[in-house]
C-alpha positions in Angstrom: 3.4 -23.3 20.2 3.9 -21.4 23.4 4.2 -17.6 23.4 8.0 -17.8 23.7 8.1 -19.7 20.4 5.7 -17.2 18.9 8.0 -14.4 19.9 11.0 -16.2 18.3 9.1 -17.1 15.1 7.7 -13.6 14.6 10.7 -11.6 15.7 8.4 -9.3 17.8 9.3 -8.7 21.4 7.1 -10.2 24.1 5.8 -6.8 25.4 4.7 -5.9 21.9 3.0 -9.2 21.4 1.1 -8.7 24.7 0.2 -5.1 23.6 -1.2 -6.4 20.3 -3.2 -9.0 22.3 -4.7 -6.3 24.5 -5.5 -4.1 21.5 -7.2 -6.9 19.8 -4.8 -6.9 16.8 -3.8 -10.4 17.6 -6.4 -13.0 18.4 -6.1 -14.9 21.7 -4.5 -18.3 21.7 -6.1 -21.5 22.9 -6.1 -21.4 26.7 -4.1 -24.2 28.2 -4.0 -23.0 31.8 -4.7 -19.9 34.0 -1.7 -18.0 32.5 -0.8 -20.0 29.4 -2.1 -20.3 25.9 -1.2 -22.2 22.7 -0.7 -20.4 19.4 -0.6 -21.5 15.8 0.6 -20.5 12.3 -2.3 -18.1 11.9 -0.9 -16.1 14.9 2.5 -16.0 13.2 0.9 -14.8 9.9 -1.2 -12.2 11.8 1.8 -10.8 13.6 3.7 -10.6 10.3 0.9 -8.5 8.8 0.6 -6.2 11.8 4.4 -5.7 11.9 4.4 -4.8 8.2 1.5 -2.4 8.6 3.1 -0.8 11.7 6.4 -0.4 9.9 4.7 1.4 7.1 3.4 4.0 9.5 -0.2 2.9 10.0 -1.6 3.9 13.4 -3.3 1.3 15.5 -6.9 2.3 14.5 -6.1 1.9 10.8 -4.4 -1.4 11.4 -7.4 -2.5 13.3 -9.7 -1.5 10.4 -7.6 -3.5 7.9 -7.8 -6.5 10.2 -11.5 -6.1 10.6 -11.9 -6.1 6.8 -9.8 -9.3 6.5 -11.8 -11.0 9.2 -15.2 -9.7 8.1 -14.9 -8.5 4.5 -18.6 -8.5 3.6 -20.1 -9.5 0.3 -18.1 -7.4 -2.1 -14.5 -8.2 -2.6 -14.0 -5.0 -4.7 -15.5 -2.8 -2.0 -13.5 -4.5 0.8 -10.2 -4.1 -1.2 -10.9 -0.4 -1.8 -11.6 0.2 1.9 -8.5 -1.7 3.0 -6.2 0.1 0.6 -7.8 3.4 1.8 -6.3 2.8 5.2 -2.7 3.0 3.9 -0.7 6.3 3.9 -0.4 9.0 2.8 -3.3 10.6 4.6 -5.1 13.8 3.9 -7.6 15.9 5.9 -11.0 15.7 4.2 -12.0 18.7 2.3 -15.5 19.3 1.2 -15.7 21.0 -2.2 -18.5 23.4 -3.2 -21.6 21.7 -4.6 -20.8 22.9 -8.2 -17.0 22.3 -7.9 -15.2 19.2 -9.2 -13.4 17.8 -6.2 -10.3 16.4 -7.9 -10.0 18.1 -11.3 -6.3 17.3 -12.0 -6.7 13.6 -11.1 -9.9 13.3 -13.1 -8.3 14.8 -16.2 -5.3 12.5 -15.9 -7.3 9.4 -15.2 -9.7 10.0 -18.1 -6.9 10.8 -20.4 -5.5 7.3 -19.6 -8.9 5.8 -20.3 -9.2 4.5 -16.7 -12.2 4.4 -14.4 -12.6 7.6 -12.4 -14.1 7.0 -9.0 -13.7 9.9 -6.6 -14.3 7.7 -3.6 -11.0 5.9 -4.1 -8.3 7.3 -1.8 -5.7 7.2 -4.5 -7.7 9.8 -6.5 -7.2 12.3 -3.8 -3.5 11.3 -3.5 -3.0 11.8 -7.3 -4.7 15.1 -7.3 -2.6 16.4 -4.4 0.6 15.1 -6.1 -0.3 16.8 -9.4 -1.1 20.0 -7.4 2.3 19.8 -5.8 3.9 19.6 -9.2 2.1 22.7 -10.3 3.2 24.6 -7.2 6.8 23.6 -7.9 6.5 25.0 -11.4 6.6 21.5 -13.0 4.0 20.3 -15.5 2.9 16.7 -16.0 3.1 16.5 -19.8 0.9 14.3 -21.9 4.0 12.4 -22.9 5.1 11.7 -19.3 1.5 10.8 -18.3 1.2 8.3 -21.1 4.6 6.7 -20.3 3.9 6.5 -16.6 0.4 5.2 -17.2 1.6 2.5 -19.6 4.3 1.1 -17.4 2.5 1.4 -14.1 -0.5 -0.4 -15.6 1.9 -3.2 -16.6 3.0 -3.5 -13.0 -0.6 -3.5 -11.8 -1.6 -6.1 -14.3 1.1 -8.5 -13.0 0.1 -7.8 -9.4 -3.6 -8.2 -9.9 -3.0 -11.3 -12.0 -1.2 -12.9 -9.0 -3.8 -11.9 -6.5 -5.7 -14.9 -4.9 -9.4 -14.7 -5.6 -10.6 -17.8 -3.8 -10.9 -15.9 -0.5 -11.6 -12.2 0.1 -9.5 -12.3 3.2 -6.5 -13.6 1.3 -7.1 -11.1 -1.5 -7.1 -8.2 1.0 -4.0 -9.5 2.8 -2.2 -9.8 -0.6 -3.2 -6.3 -1.8 -2.4 -4.6 1.5 0.9 -6.3 2.0 1.8 -5.9 -1.7 1.2 -2.2 -1.6 3.1 -1.7 1.7 6.1 -3.9 0.8 6.4 -3.4 -3.0 6.0 0.4 -3.3 9.4 1.1 -1.6 10.9 -1.6 -3.9 9.5 0.2 -7.0 10.7 3.6 -5.8 14.2 2.2 -5.2 14.3 0.4 -8.6 13.3 3.7 -10.3 16.1 5.6 -8.7 18.6 2.9 -9.6 17.4 2.9 -13.2 17.9 6.7 -13.2 21.5 6.1 -12.0 22.2 3.5 -14.5 20.8 5.4 -17.5 22.5 8.7 -16.5 25.8 7.0 -16.0 25.7 5.3 -19.4 24.6 8.5 -21.2 27.4 10.5 -19.5 30.0 7.9 -20.4 28.8 7.9 -24.0 28.9 11.7 -24.1 32.4 11.8 -22.7 33.5 9.2 -25.3 32.1 11.4 -28.1 33.9 14.5 -26.7 37.3 12.8 -26.7 39.6 14.0 -29.5 
């Protein structure tokens, strides 16, 4: 397909497509002349991925790193997946703890209470620790009951997602994991709020019915 069709298929303006080509986020097409090139389905897929990552707030260097891991994942799928997910927001400035200090005490306690693997190298460990710290600063405590409930249901979601992850290709697995995280986390957050609304409305209605003479 010509670049005009690539623009139409991807929904990305031509100047942006050219910018992605210059930045190396989109691989060059097959040259068919001095100023023309032919593009294929892989270019459409790559633009879709870049568009999703850019919409999620990833800066160009982090998008480039995700694409590098997809194109050159190395020998370990597990390590490549962790590195790719580590490029997704939120981002934190690195803080070096003292030699005798536990770097993420809140996260470690929560993860170990759930019986999960604690690996301080994973970006989500820092994210969890900061989130739990923010709860404390707001005067809210993560109770064991809440932690157990969240852990149980979130693990159920994760099991479904990991079960559907393609394993025949590391590149496909990384693409699936990154896109799944970027696209589905807003869906999960919205569904949680809608569940709050539904449950609250029904409980209030039941309460009003009981209060009627």
